[in-house]
Structures are given as C-alpha cells and as structure tokens.
C-alpha positions in Angstrom: 93.4 96.6 94.0 94.4 98.3 97.0 95.7 101.9 96.8 98.4 102.4 99.8 98.4 106.0 100.4 101.0 108.4 101.8 100.0 111.8 103.4 98.3 114.0 101.1 97.7 111.4 98.3 93.9 110.6 97.3 92.0 107.9 95.6 88.5 107.7 94.0 85.8 105.5 95.5 83.7 103.6 93.8 81.1 102.7 96.2 78.5 104.7 98.7 78.5 102.1 101.4 82.1 101.7 103.1 83.8 100.7 106.4 86.5 102.4 108.0 88.7 99.6 109.8 91.2 101.4 112.0 94.1 99.3 113.7 96.2 101.4 116.2 97.7 98.5 118.4 96.7 100.4 121.7 93.2 101.7 122.7 92.2 104.9 120.9 88.9 106.7 120.6 87.7 106.9 116.8 85.2 109.8 115.5 83.7 111.0 112.2 83.1 114.5 111.7 81.1 116.2 108.9 82.0 119.1 107.5 81.1 122.0 104.4 83.3 122.8 101.3 85.2 125.1 103.7 85.6 122.4 106.0 83.6 124.0 108.7 81.9 121.9 111.1 78.7 123.6 111.8 77.8 121.6 115.2 78.1 118.8 117.6 75.4 116.9 115.7 77.7 117.0 112.8 79.9 114.9 115.1 79.4 111.2 115.4 81.8 110.2 118.5 81.4 107.2 121.2 78.8 109.6 123.2 76.8 109.9 120.2 77.9 107.1 117.9 75.0 107.4 115.2 74.7 110.3 112.7 73.1 110.3 109.4 75.3 108.2 107.1 77.6 107.6 110.1 78.1 105.0 112.8 81.4 104.8 115.0 82.2 102.8 118.0 81.0 103.3 121.5 84.1 102.9 123.4 87.8 103.0 123.0 89.8 99.9 121.4 92.7 99.0 119.7 90.5 98.1 116.6 87.6 99.8 115.1 85.3 99.1 112.2 83.1 102.7 111.3 80.1 102.3 108.9 79.7 105.4 106.3 76.9 105.9 103.7 78.1 108.5 101.3 74.4 108.5 99.7 73.0 109.4 103.0 74.6 112.6 103.3 72.9 116.0 102.8 74.2 118.2 100.2 75.8 120.7 102.5 78.1 117.7 103.8 80.9 117.9 101.6 83.8 116.3 103.7 83.8 113.3 106.1 87.0 113.1 108.5 87.8 110.4 110.3 89.3 111.5 113.6 91.3 109.4 116.4 92.5 110.3 120.0 94.4 108.6 122.7 92.2 108.4 125.8 93.0 110.8 128.9 95.8 108.9 130.8 94.6 107.4 134.0 96.5 108.9 137.1 99.5 109.4 134.7 99.8 106.2 133.3 99.4 105.2 129.8 99.9 106.7 126.7 99.6 110.9 126.2 101.1 111.2 122.6 100.9 109.1 119.4 104.6 109.3 118.9 104.6 107.2 122.0 102.4 104.0 120.6 102.5 101.8 117.3 101.9 103.9 114.1 97.9 103.6 113.7 96.7 101.9 110.5 93.4 103.1 108.3 91.8 101.0 105.7 88.8 101.6 103.6 87.1 98.9 102.7 83.8 97.9 101.0 81.1 95.7 102.7 82.3 92.9 101.5 85.8 93.4 103.0 87.7 94.3 99.6 90.2 97.0 100.6 90.0 100.3 98.4 92.7 102.4 100.4 94.9 102.3 103.3 97.0 104.5 105.3 99.1 104.2 107.9 99.7 107.6 110.0 103.5 107.8 110.3 105.4 110.9 111.6 103.5 112.0 114.8 105.0 113.1 118.1 103.6 115.1 120.6 99.9 114.7 119.3 96.9 113.3 121.4 94.3 113.5 118.4 94.7 113.2 114.5 92.6 113.6 111.6 93.5 110.4 110.1 91.7 110.6 106.4 88.9 112.3 105.1 86.3 111.1 102.3 85.4 114.1 100.5 82.9 115.3 97.4 84.7 116.5 94.2 82.4 117.5 91.0 79.7 114.9 91.9 82.2 112.2 92.7 83.7 110.9 96.4 87.4 110.3 97.0 89.7 109.6 100.2 92.7 111.4 100.8 95.3 110.5 103.4 95.8 113.4 106.0 97.4 112.8 109.3 97.3 115.9 110.6 97.8 115.8 114.4 96.8 118.0 117.2 99.0 118.2 120.5 96.0 119.7 122.4 94.1 116.9 121.8 90.1 117.1 120.2 89.4 120.3 121.5 92.1 121.8 119.7 91.3 119.9 116.8 87.5 120.7 116.9 88.3 124.4 117.3 90.7 124.4 114.2 87.6 123.2 112.3 85.4 126.0 113.4 83.4 124.2 115.9 82.2 126.6 118.9 81.4 124.1 121.0 84.8 122.6 120.9 86.2 122.3 124.5 82.4 121.1 125.4 82.3 118.3 122.7 85.9 117.2 123.6 85.5 116.9 127.1 81.9 114.8 126.6 83.8 112.5 124.6 86.5 111.9 127.4 83.8 111.1 129.6 82.3 108.6 127.2 85.7 107.1 126.7 86.5 106.6 130.4 82.6 104.7 131.0 83.6 102.0 128.5 87.5 102.3 128.7 87.7 98.9 130.4 85.9 97.0 127.9 88.9 97.9 125.3 90.3 95.3 123.2 93.8 94.4 124.5 96.7 93.7 122.5 97.9 89.9 122.1 100.0 88.6 124.7 103.9 88.6 124.7 105.7 85.4 123.6 106.1 83.0 126.4 109.3 82.5 128.0 109.6 79.0 126.1 109.8 80.9 123.0 106.6 79.5 121.5 104.6 82.0 119.6 101.1 81.8 118.9 101.0 83.5 115.7 98.1 84.8 113.8 98.0 85.3 110.0 99.4 89.1 109.3 99.2 91.2 106.3 102.5 92.9 105.9 102.1 96.1 103.9 104.6 97.9 103.4 107.0 97.3 103.9 109.6 99.4 105.8 109.8 102.1 103.5 107.4 103.9 104.5 109.6 102.9 106.5 111.0 99.7 106.7 106.3 98.1 104.3 107.0 95.4 106.0 102.9 96.6 103.8 103.1 95.9 104.7 105.3 95.3 106.2 108.2 94.2 106.8 105.5 96.2 105.9 108.9 95.7 106.8 105.8 95.1 107.2 107.6 95.3 106.8 107.5 96.3 105.5 103.2 97.5 102.3 106.3 97.6 101.7 102.7 96.3 101.0 100.9 95.3 104.0 100.9 95.3 107.5 102.7 93.4 110.1 100.7 91.9 112.6 99.8 94.1 115.8 100.8 92.9 119.2 103.4 94.8 121.3 104.8 97.2 118.7 102.9 96.9 116.0 99.1 97.4 114.8 96.6 95.1 114.0 95.8 94.4 110.3 92.9 96.2 109.0 90.9 93.1 108.6 90.8 92.1 112.0 88.8 92.7 115.1 85.3 91.8 116.3 82.4 91.6 113.4 80.4 93.9 115.6 82.1 97.4 115.8 80.4 97.9 119.0 81.8 94.7 120.7 84.9 94.2 122.2 86.4 91.2 123.2 89.6 90.5 125.6 92.8 88.6 124.4 94.0 88.1 120.8 92.5 89.4 117.8 91.0 87.2 115.1 92.9 87.6 112.0 91.0 85.2 109.5 89.7 86.2 106.4 86.6 87.7 106.7 85.1 86.1 103.6 85.8 82.7 104.7 83.3 80.6 106.5 85.8 77.8 107.6 88.8 77.8 109.9 92.1 77.4 108.2 94.3 74.2 108.5 96.1 74.2 111.6 99.8 74.7 111.4 102.2 71.7 111.7 103.2 70.6 115.2 106.5 71.1 116.4 108.6 68.2 117.1 109.0 67.6 121.0 111.4 69.7 123.0 114.0 68.6 125.2 113.2 69.1 128.8 114.2 72.7 129.9 114.9 73.5 125.9 113.0 75.8 124.1 110.5 74.4 120.9 112.2 73.2 117.8 111.4 75.8 115.2 109.2 74.3 112.4 108.7 75.9 108.6 105.3 77.1 108.2 104.7 77.0 111.8 101.8 80.0 111.2 98.3 79.9 110.2 97.6 79.8 106.3 95.7 78.1 103.8 98.7 77.0 102.0 102.4 76.5 102.8 102.9 79.6 101.0 100.6 81.5 102.9 102.2 80.0 106.0 105.5 80.5 105.2 104.7 84.5 104.6 103.1 84.6 107.7 105.9 83.0 109.4 108.4 85.5 108.1 106.4 88.8 109.5 106.2 86.8 112.8 109.6 86.7 112.9 110.1 90.3 111.9 107.8 91.1 114.7 109.5 88.9 117.2 113.0 90.8 116.5 111.2 94.3 116.5 109.9 93.5 119.5 112.6 91.8 121.3 115.1 94.8 119.7 112.7 97.6 121.3 112.7 95.8 124.6 116.5 95.5 124.6 116.8 99.3 123.8 114.1 100.3 126.5 116.3 98.4 129.0 119.3 100.0 128.2 117.7 103.6 128.1 116.4 102.6 131.5 119.5 101.7 132.7 121.3 104.8 131.6 118.8 107.2 133.0 118.9 105.3 136.6 122.7 105.7 136.6 122.7 109.1 135.5 119.9 110.4 138.4 122.2 108.1 140.9 125.5 109.9 139.5 123.9 113.4 139.9 122.3 112.5 143.5 126.0 111.3 144.5 127.3 114.6 143.3 124.7 116.7 144.8 125.7 115.9 148.2 128.9 117.8 149.2 129.9 115.2 151.8 130.1 112.7 148.7 132.0 115.0 146.3 135.4 113.9 147.7 136.8 110.8 149.5 135.7 107.2 149.6 132.1 107.7 150.0 131.5 109.0 146.8 133.8 106.9 144.8 131.9 104.1 146.2 128.5 105.7 145.2 129.7 106.2 141.7 131.0 102.8 141.3 127.6 101.2 142.9 125.8 103.0 140.0 127.9 101.7 137.3 127.4 98.5 138.5 124.0 98.7 138.7 124.1 100.1 135.1 126.0 97.1 134.1 124.0 94.4 135.6 120.9 96.0 133.9 122.5 96.1 130.3 124.0 92.6 130.9 120.4 91.1 131.9 118.5 92.8 128.8 121.7 91.7 126.6 121.2 88.1 127.8 117.5 88.1 126.8 118.1 89.5 123.8 120.6 87.3 122.8 118.1 84.1 123.9 115.5 85.3 121.6 117.9 86.1 118.6 119.2 82.6 119.1 115.8 81.4 118.9 114.9 83.5 115.6 118.4 82.3 114.2 117.6 78.4 114.7 113.9 79.2 113.2 115.7 81.3 110.3 117.9 78.2 109.3 114.8 76.0 109.0 112.3 78.6 107.2 114.9 79.9 104.5 115.5 76.5 102.8 111.8 75.8 103.0 110.9 79.2 101.0 109.4 79.0 97.3 111.2 80.9 94.8 109.1 84.1 95.1 110.4 84.4 98.9 113.9 82.8 98.5 117.6 84.0 98.0 119.3 83.6 94.9 121.4 81.2 96.5 118.8 78.8 97.5 118.5 75.6 95.7 115.1 75.9 95.0 115.9 78.1 91.9 117.7 74.9 90.4 114.4 73.2 90.1 112.6 76.4 89.1 109.4 76.0 86.5 107.3 78.8 85.4 104.4 79.0 88.1 101.0 79.0 87.0 99.8 81.6 89.7 100.9 84.7 91.2 102.4 84.2 94.4 101.4 86.3 97.5 104.7 88.3 97.7 108.3 88.5 96.3 111.4 89.4 98.3 113.3 92.7 97.8 116.1 91.8 99.9 117.0 91.5 103.6 116.5 93.2 106.7 118.6 93.3 110.3 118.9 95.4 113.0 122.5 96.3 114.6 121.7 94.6 117.8 121.2 91.4 116.1 124.1 90.8 113.4 123.3 87.3 113.0 119.8 87.1 111.6 118.4 88.5 108.6 114.6 88.6 107.9 113.3 88.4 103.9 112.1 91.9 103.0 108.6 90.4 101.3 106.5 92.9 98.9 102.9 91.9 98.5 101.8 91.2 94.7 100.6 92.7 92.6 102.4 95.8 93.0 100.9 98.8 94.8 104.0 101.6 94.5 106.8 101.6 92.2 110.6 101.3 93.0 113.6 104.0 93.7 117.0 102.4 93.3 119.3 105.2 94.3 122.8 105.2 92.2 123.6 108.1 94.7 126.8 108.3 97.1 125.6 106.3 100.3 127.6 106.3 103.7 128.7 103.0 103.8 127.9 100.9 106.7 131.3 99.0 107.0 133.3 102.2 106.4 134.2 101.2 102.8 134.1 103.9 99.8 132.0 103.3 96.6 132.5 105.9 93.6 130.0 106.9 91.8 130.6 105.0 88.9 130.3 101.8 90.8 127.1 103.0 92.5 125.5 103.4 89.1 126.7 100.1 87.9 125.5 98.2 91.0 122.2 99.8 91.2 121.6 98.5 87.4 122.4 95.2 88.5 119.8 95.5 91.6 117.1 96.9 88.9 117.8 93.9 86.8 117.8 91.5 89.9 114.5 92.7 90.9 113.0 92.6 87.5 114.3 89.3 86.9 112.8 87.9 90.1 109.4 89.5 88.8 109.6 88.0 85.5 110.0 84.7 87.0 107.3 84.8 89.7 104.6 85.7 87.4 102.7 83.1 84.9 104.0 83.3 81.4 102.7 86.4 79.3 101.6 87.9 82.5 104.2 90.4 82.9 105.8 92.5 80.5 109.1 94.7 81.0 110.1 97.9 79.0 113.5 100.0 79.5 114.6 103.2 79.0 118.5 103.5 78.4 118.9 107.1 77.0 122.4 106.9 76.7 123.1 103.3 76.9 125.1 103.0 79.7 123.1 99.9 81.3 123.9 97.8 78.3 126.3 95.6 80.3 123.9 95.1 83.2 121.0 94.4 81.2 122.5 91.9 79.4 120.5 89.0 81.1 117.4 90.7 80.2 118.2 91.7 76.6 120.0 88.1 75.4 117.5 85.7 76.9 114.8 87.7 74.9 112.3 88.6 78.0 111.7 92.3 77.4 109.2 94.0 75.3 111.5 95.3 73.1 115.4 96.6 72.9 116.0 99.5 75.3 114.8 102.6 74.3 117.8 105.1 73.5 118.1 108.6 73.1 115.1 111.3 73.8 112.8 110.1 71.0 113.0 106.5 72.2 112.1 108.1 75.9 109.0 109.8 74.3 107.9 106.9 72.5 107.7 104.8 75.3 106.4 106.8 77.7 103.6 108.0 75.1 102.7 104.2 74.7 102.5 103.3 78.3 100.6 106.8 79.4 98.4 106.0 76.3 97.6 102.5 77.7 97.1 103.7 81.3 94.3 106.4 79.6 92.4 103.3 77.9 92.4 101.3 80.6 90.9 103.9 82.7 88.4 104.5 80.2 87.2 101.0 80.0 87.2 100.4 83.4 85.3 103.4 84.5 83.0 103.2 81.3 82.1 99.7 83.0 83.1 98.2 79.5 86.7 96.5 80.6 85.9 94.0 77.4 86.0 97.1 74.8 89.6 97.1 74.7 91.1 97.1 71.5 91.7 93.3 70.1 95.2 91.9 70.9 95.5 94.6 73.9 98.3 93.1 76.0 96.7 92.6 79.5 99.7 91.8 81.5 101.1 93.7 84.0 103.5 96.1 82.5 107.1 97.5 84.2 109.0 100.3 83.1 112.7 100.6 84.6 114.3 103.9 83.5 118.1 104.5 83.8 120.5 107.5 84.0 117.4 109.6 84.8 117.1 112.6 84.7 119.4 112.4 81.4 117.3 113.1 78.2 114.0 113.8 80.4 112.6 117.0 79.7 109.5 118.6 81.7 106.9 116.9 79.8 108.9 113.5 80.0 108.8 113.9 83.9 105.3 114.9 84.2 104.6 111.6 82.3 106.5 109.6 84.6 104.7 111.3 87.5 101.4 110.6 85.9 102.5 106.6 85.3 103.5 106.8 89.0 100.2 108.3 90.4 97.9 106.5 88.1 99.6 103.2 86.5 99.3 100.7 89.6 95.9 100.7 89.8 95.9 99.3 86.2 99.1 97.3 86.2 101.8 99.9 85.4 104.5 100.1 87.4 107.8 102.2 87.4 111.5 101.5 88.5 113.9 104.3 88.6 117.6 104.0 88.5 118.6 107.4 89.5 120.9 109.6 91.8 118.5 111.6 93.9 121.1 114.6 94.7 121.6 114.7 90.8 117.7 114.6 90.4 116.9 117.3 92.6 117.3 120.4 89.9 113.7 119.5 89.1 112.5 120.6 92.3 109.0 120.4 92.8 108.4 118.4 89.8 110.6 115.6 91.3 109.4 115.5 94.7 106.1 113.7 94.1 107.8 111.1 92.1 110.2 110.7 94.8 107.6 110.2 97.7 105.7 107.7 95.8 108.3 105.4 95.0 110.0 103.0 97.8 113.5 103.8 98.0 115.8 100.9 97.8 119.8 101.3 97.7 122.5 99.0 95.9 124.5 98.6 99.0 123.9 97.9 102.5 122.3 101.0 104.2 119.9 101.8 107.5 117.4 104.2 105.6 114.1 102.2 106.1 112.2 102.5 109.5 109.1 100.3 110.0 106.3 102.7 111.4 105.2 100.4 114.2 108.3 100.6 116.5 110.3 103.0 114.8 113.4 101.1 114.2 115.9 102.1 111.5 116.5 98.9 109.5 119.4 98.1 107.5 118.6 97.0 104.1 120.5 94.4 102.4 119.8 94.3 98.5 119.3 90.9 96.7 122.8 89.4 95.4 123.1 86.9 93.0 126.4 84.7 93.9 129.2 85.6 92.3 129.9 83.9 89.1 126.5 82.2 89.1 124.2 81.7 86.0 121.3 81.1 88.0 119.7 84.5 86.7 120.2 84.0 82.9 119.0 80.5 83.4 115.8 81.4 85.2 115.0 84.0 82.5 116.0 81.5 80.0 113.3 79.4 81.3 110.9 82.3 81.4 111.4 83.1 77.5 110.9 79.8 76.4 107.5 79.3 78.1 106.5 82.5 76.8 107.8 81.4 73.5 105.3 78.3 73.8 102.7 79.6 75.5 102.1 82.0 72.5 102.4 79.7 69.5 
C-alpha cells in the first residue's frame, strides 16, 4: 500500500534497490547527495548530478527533463553514508525566459518505487514560492534500517545555497558545473503534452489522481483534486505534473511529445476508448462516456473524470492569467497617460483613459468567451458521463443506486463530493479518492463562512457534519465486497444517535456506538492492539500467524464529539492510529470542531495535518497543488426524504449475513 507523505512525515523502506520517480510538469534538473549522520556532504564526489550521473549506489539523469527516474541501491552505500537527499533545481533562465522559481510552475511530485514499479511512498512538494532548488525527500539510515522522509526544503539561492547549507565547501563551483551540464542537454528535455485542440477534442492519457485536493483539492491524487491522493495525481500537461509511473523507460533518454502513461507492468496496450459519434460541421466533437484510455469502463470513466478536472483547472488558469494581464496593461497605460502633464487635463487625457479601459474590456471579453466555450463543452461532457458512473463514483441521486448489488471487487476509487470553481458555476467535477484509503478524514463541525452568505449555527453544523460522516461511511460499506469493510463508532455523549440511525438500525456496524470514557478506552485499545498485531506479523514475514478468526477486513473508526471524553492517552492513541493504521487497514474519520480541539495544541496538530479536511457545507478550503486554484468543495448530499441510504445499507447487511452463514 502506498504511503502518501506530507512534509516531515516518514515511512519505512523494506527494499534496498529502489527507483525515485519525479514528475514536475516542467524541465528540472535532478541530483542526489550523500551525507553523513550530521547531514554534511564531504565532497563533490558525494553528489550524483547531470555532469557526473553515476556514484556508488546512485544513478541520475544526464539532463533536465519534466520526468526522471533515479536508481538507488542502499546496499551499495558505505557505512559513512547515513542520508541520501533527492534534489531538484530549475535550470537557469535562458535570456530571461522560462521559470526562475518553483512558485511559478506546477508542484513537483516524487515517488519511491520498487524495481517492479510498485509505489512505496509519494510526496507532492507544495508551498514553494521564490525557491529555485529544493530538497525533495531523503532516504536515511536509522538503527540499521532505512526510511524515507518528505522534506520539501527550498532555497531561493538555488543549488549553490543548498549545497552550502549542507556543508559543502565547493558549493558554488559544483552548482555552476551542474548548470553547465544542464544547459548542454536542455534542448533534449521532455516536453509537456500539447494543449487541447481548438475543436475541443482531448487526447487523454490514463492518469492516477493522488490527492486529491486536500493537499489541497488529492484530486492524488487528485482531484488529487487531483484531485484531488486526495489519493493520486492528476495527469500533467499544462498545469499539472505527470504521474510518477509515466515517462521514458530509460532514465537517460528523453522523448519529445506526450508522456506514455501506460502501466509499466502491462505488456500489451489497453483497448482503445470508444469512438465519438460524428460531429456536425463547425461543431465540437460530441462527448462520449468512457472517452479515455483504460482496461475497463470503470478505469476509463475514472480517467475521464480526471481529464475533465484537468481541463477545467487549465482553462480557468488561462482565464485568470488573461484577466491579470489585461489589468496590468490597463494600469500601465493609465499610468503613462497620467505621467504626461499635457494629458492630465482636457480631452486628450480622457480619450487615453477611455481607450485603455476599452482595451481592457476587449481582452477580458475575449478571455471570458474562451472560458465559456470550454465550460459549455465540459457541461455537455458531464451530462453524458454522470449517468454512466458506477455507484462508487455516482451521486446519491443517480439511478444506478436503485439497481445496487453488493460488489465482488473493490473499485478504483469512491466519490467524496464535488468540486467547482467560481468562474465556472455550471460544472461540477466529481472528487474521487483512490482506494484503499491512504489517509483518514476530518469532517469539520466548526463554524464555516458560508459562500452564499447564509448562517448555520453550531448545533446545525454538528448535525450536518455527522450526517456527512454517515454518508461517507455508507458509501465505503457499499463499495466494498461483503464483510471486507467494518465500521466502528465512538460517540461519548450519544449526541450522534439520530444521524447514526441508518447505520445502527440496519445492523452494519461492528457493534453499538461506544459511549462514555470507558467505551472510548475500550475501542481505542482494541484497534491499537490490532495495528500492533498486524504490524508484527508483517514485519516478521508471517502474515498467516495472526490469531484464528482474526478479522482481516478494512476497519474504519468514526469519532464523534471530539475532544469530549478523550484524555491525553486517548489522543495519543488516535495519533498512533492515524500514523500507523492505514498501512494495515485501519482508518480514522473524525467529526470535530477544529477550534474547540485547539486546546490540545501540539498533541492535536499532527493529527489535524494528517487527515483530509472536509466540510458539511460548501466551502472553498481545498487547493490543488498543481495550478493552485482554491476549489469549492460540496459534500455528498442525500436527496431530502430519500430512502436510498437505508436501502443500500440493508442490502449490505443482508449480504453480510448470507456470506457468514
């Protein structure tokens, strides 16, 4: 199971021979530095870079590219090496053109994989601005074992400042040598995929959202969202990084054109997507559900949704950029008109100001027309795609739920809600989260500034937050095969009884909601012990040694009314479940007010940062790390008066009883 890291988080490594896959969406130089236990680089021979790409246990790319694959052999490291730092740097601008800082390009995505392509850990480097070089992540030795840590430390002074910070005496000379080596090969770097054609046709490639927009918006994934990791990464192109499994197979070769997104373990190509019906002359191509590459309709729809997310992010970014340009041009023209004393008074000055405003309006109108055209196409595509979505991806009002059957396999992802942008109100993009879960959820029951100006009091917010949590839990139960997903509830004061009724009355919970301090203690102790047992079995290489009758299903703990009924020990147990639980199938869903929980201070902050925050009312708190848009999240609403939730849960409970006989 992949660990989606946040800054400062670490993850154990079980393999010595690894590959570091980098997707940046723009050409970057990649390097790797060896250092001792104090983080010092002893000399230039301790750095693998484009000018000297091979060092003991390391091999990096020989040129700048949007995608890299770095080879690492930890067994080949000498005893003096305690840390391997992966470094990224933007090439020096040529004649003033090109990006000079990471804040102006898509957030780089870095993944650690085995030689078979299996992803071990990933990290999207967000929060960069003026920096032109960054320590992406580090592999470090601790008590005889190796781990990976997400770093994300940037340097505005580039590689020279980075190397100097790590104690290298020849920092400036080495940085200059790397720049020269990069300049020699920059023309051969991998280019981003071309933009959408004027006819509106997209040549979509399979994309793996990570994130989702939590991590922003991660989709990761991504969308991710990217959307987002929310569980994966959206595809690159203009405005997003390429997935870590894309790119050339040879780390030293670069190809011009779109990156190959095909799965590295597959030896044959996926079936072609369906062909769109012929379009009328002068009209854009008619949309088709499943118009993306993939091995199944589910995978095609999943990739198509992320293509729609990317298209909306890209066209909105272009619109905002055009408006910013028009404003800056008008300000400049007005400033020039006012700086001339002869034009400050009289008709000449008025004419200049009117001409500047007219040019501004013309540019904005042109940009808006392009945006409206693209949004109209996406709306038409959504009208085709939405009815074709399977239950895991569909809204609760989709007719597919009326024909619901308990699945035999786990789907690729599930829908957490919808995403939209203020410039494109007619279109909603499904927010898909990859399965199995890689991080828990925080359903914020605190006060939120409503986007429509309405007011929701604290009591209603707590009720809506619990309703949202139940809807998420019901969907998780519905998309897993019978008996493969178990839900526990901690409700210390019993305040969530009404919202929990669909779960308790249908019998899909593992047991009655735990109440009181004693109930909290018992449930947390049981799940903590479960994590310990599974970890010991896996680390000992004996997964079959678990106790007889051990429940191997995925576990979800819903915590209501936090922090009421929780002491410091219970909070630390929750942190342990958040950090260690997902890797062994134990996940957390908190329903809590962030402000009320602030009293726990340092104890709570890591818990808050490790969970994906969602709201029970529309809120624009999600930001994707690729373009930087603030996406408005809309929670999954069950139609008022609908019995769909209870009907689905009844079928889940029935399938469990039948399967356990």
